[in-house]
Each structure stands twice: as C-alpha cells, then as structure tokens.
C-alpha positions in Angstrom: -2.5 131.6 97.9 -3.2 127.9 97.7 -6.7 126.4 97.4 -8.1 123.0 98.0 -9.5 121.0 95.1 -11.6 118.3 96.6 -12.5 115.2 94.6 -15.8 113.4 95.4 -15.8 109.6 94.8 -19.6 109.5 95.3 -20.4 111.4 92.1 -17.0 112.0 90.5 -17.3 115.8 90.9 -14.7 118.3 92.1 -14.9 121.6 93.9 -12.6 124.2 95.2 -12.2 125.8 98.7 -10.3 129.0 98.6 -8.3 130.6 101.4 -10.8 133.4 101.6 -13.8 131.1 102.1 -15.5 130.3 105.4 -14.0 127.0 106.3 -16.3 126.4 109.2 -19.3 126.6 106.8 -20.7 123.2 106.0 -20.7 124.2 102.3 -16.9 124.1 102.2 -16.9 120.4 103.1 -19.9 119.4 101.1 -19.9 118.3 97.5 -22.0 120.9 95.6 -22.9 118.2 93.0 -24.3 115.4 95.2 -24.2 117.0 98.7 -22.0 114.3 100.2 -20.1 115.7 103.2 -16.6 115.2 104.6 -16.9 114.2 108.2 -16.7 117.3 110.4 -14.0 116.0 112.8 -11.8 114.9 109.9 -12.3 118.3 108.2 -11.4 120.2 111.3 -8.6 118.0 112.7 -6.9 116.9 109.5 -7.9 118.8 106.4 -7.8 122.4 107.6 -4.5 122.1 109.4 -2.9 120.5 106.3 -4.4 123.3 104.2 -2.9 125.9 106.6 0.5 124.2 106.6 0.7 124.3 102.8 -0.3 128.0 102.7 2.3 128.7 105.5 5.1 126.8 103.7 4.4 128.6 100.4 4.4 131.9 102.2 7.8 131.2 103.8 9.2 130.2 100.4 7.9 133.5 98.9 9.5 135.5 101.8 12.8 133.7 101.2 12.6 134.7 97.6 11.7 138.3 98.2 13.9 138.8 101.3 17.0 137.0 100.2 16.6 137.1 96.4 16.7 133.3 96.3 14.9 131.3 93.6 11.1 131.2 94.0 9.7 127.8 94.7 6.1 126.8 95.3 4.5 123.4 95.8 1.2 121.6 95.6 0.2 118.5 97.4 -1.3 115.9 95.1 -3.1 112.8 96.5 -2.1 109.7 94.6 -3.8 106.9 96.5 -6.5 106.6 93.8 -5.5 106.3 90.2 -7.5 108.2 87.6 -7.6 105.1 85.3 -8.4 102.6 88.0 -11.2 100.0 87.4 -14.3 100.0 89.5 -16.1 97.0 90.9 -13.3 95.8 93.2 -10.6 95.3 90.6 -7.1 96.3 91.7 -4.8 98.4 89.7 -2.0 96.7 87.7 0.7 98.2 90.0 -0.9 96.8 93.1 -1.3 93.4 91.4 2.4 93.4 90.5 3.4 94.4 94.0 1.3 91.5 95.4 2.9 89.1 93.0 6.4 90.3 94.0 5.5 90.0 97.7 4.2 86.4 97.1 7.5 85.6 95.3 9.6 86.9 98.1 7.7 85.4 100.9 6.8 82.1 99.2 
C-alpha cells in the first residue's frame, strides 16, 4: 500500500499518513512538529482523492501482474514544484531565471 509523505514548509519537517490511518482525524493533516494544518477542504477534496487514486492504480497494476503474469509495475507521485536546494528570501531558482531570460529573448 502507498502512503503519503507530507512536507511542511513552515518548519521543514515531514510526516507520513498511511492507508490504515484515520484520514478524517485532524492529526493526519497536521504537522506533528509545528502543528500547522493543511486546510480541511483541500485535504478532503484534493489530497484524499489523489491518495486513493494512487492506491487504486497500484492495486490494478498488481492485479494485472498476478492475474495475467505481466511485469509488476508500481509508481510514486513526487511533487517537484519546490526544489530541495532552492534559496529562501524571495530568490528564484536558476532554472526559473533561465526560463525567464529565454521568454524575454523570444518576446523581446
């Protein structure tokens, strides 16, 4: 089964929410380090359905493997909109700067 690894930008901590956990509990959406919370409506309308979809897709891949003796595939969903080595304090990442330079070059 898949699990969620949630990254908190407030304190830099991470925590996991497992399939067996009570997802409706506020503790699931609350950082155990600094107690910041993911908004309840975002949690219920966006995060939980995405988590369920990943679990469902991996289960189907496993059934395809066991039922039809096809290669086993699994996948993880990794967020990449924040870079681990990004600078804080409003600085942009080098890739974003280069893309902006390229856009400026194209559009004058």
